[in-house]
SEZA-819455 format. One record per residue: x, y, z negated of N, C-alpha, C in turn. Coordinates in steps of 0.2 Angstrom, whole numbers. Atoms other than C-alpha are relative to their C-alpha. Example, Ala and Ser with C-alpha at 12.3 -4.5 7.8 and 13.67 -1.06 7.14 Angstrom:
BEGIN
+--------+---------+-------+---------+----------+-------+--------+---------+-------+
! n_east ! n_north !  n_up ! ca_east ! ca_north ! ca_up ! c_east ! c_north !  c_up !
+--------+---------+-------+---------+----------+-------+--------+---------+-------+
!      4 !      -6 !     0 !      62 !      -22 !   -39 !      4 !       6 !     0 !
!     -4 !      -6 !     1 !      68 !       -5 !   -36 !     -4 !       5 !    -3 !
+--------+---------+-------+---------+----------+-------+--------+---------+-------+
! end
This chain:
BEGIN
+--------+---------+-------+---------+----------+-------+--------+---------+-------+
! n_east ! n_north !  n_up ! ca_east ! ca_north ! ca_up ! c_east ! c_north !  c_up !
+--------+---------+-------+---------+----------+-------+--------+---------+-------+
!      2 !      -1 !    -7 !    -766 !      -69 !   125 !     -8 !      -3 !     0 !
!      6 !       2 !    -1 !    -782 !      -79 !   123 !     -5 !       4 !    -3 !
!      5 !      -5 !     3 !    -790 !      -66 !   111 !     -1 !       5 !     5 !
!      2 !      -5 !    -5 !    -788 !      -53 !   125 !     -4 !      -2 !     5 !
!      5 !       3 !    -5 !    -796 !      -64 !   138 !     -7 !      -1 !    -3 !
!      7 !       2 !     2 !    -810 !      -69 !   127 !     -4 !       7 !    -1 !
!      3 !      -7 !     1 !    -813 !      -50 !   123 !     -2 !       3 !     6 !
!      1 !      -2 !    -7 !    -812 !      -46 !   141 !     -6 !      -3 !     3 !
!      6 !       4 !    -3 !    -825 !      -60 !   146 !     -6 !       2 !    -4 !
!      6 !      -1 !     4 !    -837 !      -56 !   132 !     -3 !       7 !     2 !
!      3 !      -7 !    -1 !    -839 !      -37 !   136 !     -4 !       0 !     7 !
!      5 !      -1 !    -5 !    -846 !      -39 !   154 !     -6 !      -5 !    -1 !
!      6 !       4 !     1 !    -857 !      -53 !   149 !     -5 !       3 !    -4 !
!      5 !      -4 !     4 !    -865 !      -42 !   136 !     -3 !       5 !     3 !
!      4 !      -6 !    -3 !    -869 !      -28 !   148 !     -4 !      -3 !     6 !
!      3 !       2 !    -5 !    -875 !      -39 !   162 !     -8 !       0 !     0 !
!      7 !       0 !     0 !    -893 !      -42 !   156 !     -3 !       7 !     0 !
!      3 !      -7 !     0 !    -896 !      -23 !   154 !      0 !       2 !     7 !
!     -1 !      -3 !    -7 !    -890 !      -20 !   172 !     -5 !      -4 !     5 !
!      4 !       4 !    -4 !    -900 !      -34 !   180 !     -7 !      -2 !    -4 !
!      6 !       1 !     4 !    -917 !      -32 !   172 !     -5 !      -3 !     5 !
!      5 !       4 !    -4 !    -930 !      -45 !   179 !     -6 !       4 !     0 !
!      7 !      -4 !    -1 !    -947 !      -38 !   185 !     -5 !      -4 !    -5 !
!      5 !       3 !     4 !    -961 !      -42 !   173 !     -5 !      -4 !     4 !
!      4 !       4 !    -3 !    -972 !      -56 !   178 !     -7 !       1 !    -2 !
!      7 !      -1 !     2 !    -991 !      -55 !   178 !     -2 !      -4 !    -6 !
!      2 !       4 !     6 !    -993 !      -69 !   165 !      3 !       2 !    -6 !
!     -3 !      -2 !     6 !    -982 !      -60 !   153 !     -2 !       7 !    -2 !
!      1 !      -7 !     1 !    -989 !      -43 !   155 !     -7 !       1 !    -5 !
!      6 !      -2 !     5 !   -1002 !      -35 !   142 !     -2 !      -6 !    -4 !
!      2 !       6 !     4 !   -1001 !      -49 !   130 !     -6 !       1 !    -5 !
!      5 !      -2 !     5 !   -1012 !      -39 !   117 !     -7 !      -1 !     3 !
!      7 !       0 !    -3 !   -1027 !      -37 !   129 !     -2 !      -7 !     3 !
!      1 !       7 !    -3 !   -1025 !      -54 !   137 !     -2 !      -5 !    -5 !
!      2 !       4 !     5 !   -1026 !      -63 !   121 !     -8 !       1 !    -3 !
!      7 !      -2 !     2 !   -1042 !      -54 !   115 !     -5 !      -1 !     6 !
!      5 !       2 !    -5 !   -1050 !      -56 !   132 !     -1 !      -7 !     1 !
!      0 !       7 !     0 !   -1046 !      -74 !   133 !     -5 !      -3 !    -6 !
!      4 !       2 !     5 !   -1053 !      -77 !   116 !     -8 !       1 !     1 !
!      7 !      -2 !    -1 !   -1069 !      -68 !   120 !     -3 !      -4 !     5 !
!      3 !       4 !    -5 !   -1072 !      -77 !   136 !     -1 !      -8 !    -2 !
!      1 !       7 !     3 !   -1070 !      -94 !   127 !     -6 !       0 !    -4 !
!      5 !       0 !     5 !   -1081 !      -90 !   113 !     -7 !       3 !     3 !
!      7 !      -3 !    -2 !   -1095 !      -79 !   122 !     -1 !      -1 !     7 !
!      1 !       0 !    -7 !   -1093 !      -82 !   140 !      2 !       6 !     4 !
!     -3 !      -5 !    -4 !   -1086 !      -71 !   154 !     -5 !       6 !     1 !
!      5 !      -5 !    -1 !   -1102 !      -61 !   156 !     -1 !       4 !    -6 !
!      1 !      -4 !     6 !   -1102 !      -55 !   138 !      7 !       4 !    -2 !
!     -6 !      -3 !     2 !   -1084 !      -49 !   139 !      3 !       5 !     5 !
!     -2 !      -5 !    -5 !   -1084 !      -36 !   153 !      5 !       6 !    -2 !
!     -4 !      -6 !     3 !   -1077 !      -22 !   142 !      8 !      -2 !    -1 !
!     -6 !       3 !     1 !   -1062 !      -33 !   137 !      4 !      -2 !     6 !
!     -3 !       2 !    -7 !   -1059 !      -39 !   155 !      2 !       6 !     3 !
!     -2 !      -6 !    -3 !   -1059 !      -21 !   161 !      6 !       3 !    -3 !
!     -5 !      -2 !     4 !   -1047 !      -16 !   147 !      7 !      -3 !     2 !
!     -6 !       3 !    -2 !   -1035 !      -29 !   152 !      2 !       1 !     8 !
!     -2 !      -2 !    -7 !   -1036 !      -25 !   171 !      3 !       7 !     0 !
!     -3 !      -7 !     1 !   -1032 !       -6 !   166 !      7 !      -1 !    -2 !
!     -7 !       1 !     3 !   -1017 !      -12 !   156 !      4 !      -2 !     6 !
!     -4 !       3 !    -5 !   -1011 !      -22 !   171 !      2 !       5 !     5 !
!      0 !      -5 !    -5 !   -1014 !       -8 !   183 !      5 !       5 !    -2 !
!     -5 !      -5 !     2 !   -1004 !        4 !   172 !      7 !      -2 !     0 !
!     -7 !       3 !     0 !    -989 !       -8 !   173 !      2 !      -1 !     8 !
!     -2 !       0 !    -7 !    -990 !       -7 !   192 !     -3 !      -6 !     4 !
!      2 !       6 !    -3 !    -999 !      -23 !   196 !     -7 !       2 !     4 !
!      5 !      -2 !    -4 !   -1012 !      -22 !   210 !     -6 !      -5 !    -1 !
!      5 !       5 !     2 !   -1028 !      -30 !   203 !     -7 !       3 !     3 !
+--------+---------+-------+---------+----------+-------+--------+---------+-------+
! end
Protein backbone atom coordinates (compact mmCIF):
# COMPACT_ATOMS: atom_id res chain seq x y z
CA UNK A 1 0.00 0.00 0.00
CA UNK A 2 2.81 2.46 0.78
CA UNK A 3 4.44 1.67 -2.57
CA UNK A 4 1.31 2.74 -4.44
CA UNK A 5 1.04 5.96 -2.40
CA UNK A 6 4.69 6.81 -2.91
CA UNK A 7 4.39 6.30 -6.66
CA UNK A 8 1.25 8.40 -6.77
CA UNK A 9 2.89 11.25 -4.84
CA UNK A 10 6.11 11.22 -6.85
CA UNK A 11 4.42 11.57 -10.23
CA UNK A 12 2.66 14.92 -9.63
CA UNK A 13 5.76 16.38 -7.99
CA UNK A 14 7.83 15.47 -11.04
CA UNK A 15 5.44 17.27 -13.38
CA UNK A 16 4.90 20.43 -11.29
CA UNK A 17 8.12 22.30 -12.18
CA UNK A 18 7.43 22.05 -15.91
CA UNK A 19 3.87 23.32 -15.49
CA UNK A 20 4.79 26.27 -13.25
CA UNK A 21 7.71 27.80 -15.08
CA UNK A 22 9.11 30.82 -13.26
CA UNK A 23 9.78 33.97 -15.30
CA UNK A 24 13.38 34.78 -16.10
CA UNK A 25 14.90 37.43 -13.87
CA UNK A 26 17.04 40.20 -15.42
CA UNK A 27 20.02 39.22 -13.26
CA UNK A 28 20.04 35.71 -14.78
CA UNK A 29 19.37 36.63 -18.41
CA UNK A 30 22.11 36.61 -21.06
CA UNK A 31 24.97 35.34 -18.89
CA UNK A 32 27.35 35.11 -21.87
CA UNK A 33 27.10 38.76 -22.87
CA UNK A 34 26.85 39.94 -19.27
CA UNK A 35 30.14 38.30 -18.24
CA UNK A 36 32.09 39.68 -21.19
CA UNK A 37 30.55 43.13 -20.72
CA UNK A 38 31.35 43.22 -17.01
CA UNK A 39 34.95 42.09 -17.53
CA UNK A 40 35.48 44.75 -20.18
CA UNK A 41 34.04 47.50 -17.98
CA UNK A 42 36.26 46.49 -15.06
CA UNK A 43 39.43 46.27 -17.18
CA UNK A 44 38.93 49.11 -19.68
CA UNK A 45 36.18 51.35 -18.37
CA UNK A 46 32.60 51.76 -19.52
CA UNK A 47 33.43 54.25 -22.27
CA UNK A 48 35.61 51.64 -24.03
CA UNK A 49 33.02 48.85 -24.00
CA UNK A 50 30.03 50.35 -25.79
CA UNK A 51 29.82 47.52 -28.35
CA UNK A 52 29.65 44.88 -25.61
CA UNK A 53 27.16 46.94 -23.62
CA UNK A 54 24.95 47.28 -26.70
CA UNK A 55 25.23 43.54 -27.40
CA UNK A 56 24.05 42.76 -23.88
CA UNK A 57 21.16 45.22 -24.20
CA UNK A 58 20.15 43.58 -27.50
CA UNK A 59 20.20 40.15 -25.85
CA UNK A 60 18.05 41.40 -22.98
CA UNK A 61 15.56 42.97 -25.38
CA UNK A 62 15.35 39.73 -27.38
CA UNK A 63 14.18 38.00 -24.18
CA UNK A 64 11.46 40.59 -23.65
CA UNK A 65 13.10 42.94 -21.16
CA UNK A 66 12.48 46.65 -21.73
CA UNK A 67 15.79 48.44 -21.57
